[in-house]
C-alpha positions in Angstrom: 125.6 95.3 123.9 123.2 93.1 122.0 122.3 94.0 118.5 118.5 94.2 118.0 116.8 94.1 114.7 114.3 96.9 114.1 110.8 95.8 114.7 108.4 95.8 111.8 104.7 96.1 112.5 103.7 94.9 109.0 105.1 91.4 109.5 102.8 88.5 108.7 105.1 85.6 108.8 105.3 84.9 112.6 101.8 85.8 113.7 98.4 85.7 112.0 97.4 89.2 113.1 98.8 92.4 111.8 99.5 94.9 114.5 99.5 97.9 112.2 95.8 97.2 111.3 94.8 97.1 114.9 95.9 100.7 115.7 92.9 102.8 115.1 93.3 106.7 115.1 91.7 108.2 118.2 92.4 105.4 120.6 94.8 105.3 123.6 96.9 102.7 121.9 97.3 104.8 118.8 98.4 107.8 120.9 101.0 105.8 122.8 102.3 104.3 119.6 102.5 107.8 118.1 104.3 109.3 121.1 106.8 106.4 121.4 
């Protein structure tokens, strides 16, 4: 099986946007991220 590195939502080196800042409490995306 392949060895995957754990994903870090606070990374800034590869992309300009920070995904952790985009998750606003009360949104559908926040609920999905919380459940998964």
